[in-house]
Phi, psi and omega in degrees: 000319181299322179297320179289320181296326181291344179277349181268123189302321188267004182293321181297323177293322179292324178292339179286346179284127182298131179090355179257123180245180182298321180294321179296315181295317180298317178295318179299312181292330176294327181280315187261342181080209182288117184286349178289347178280351180259136180268339183217142180303331179296335178294326179285319182291342178279349178296147182304131176090350181260340179224109184295000000 
């Protein structure tokens, strides 16, 4: 899993966030996919299960 995460360009910036680890990032990306397809953060929060 670590090898695959290092191939994603924005993972290192996400790991710099306090409290965010590799498992969290892997789970997030598994749910939302490639975040470059979203133009605004609100598009991600509208996905089922991320915004009550």
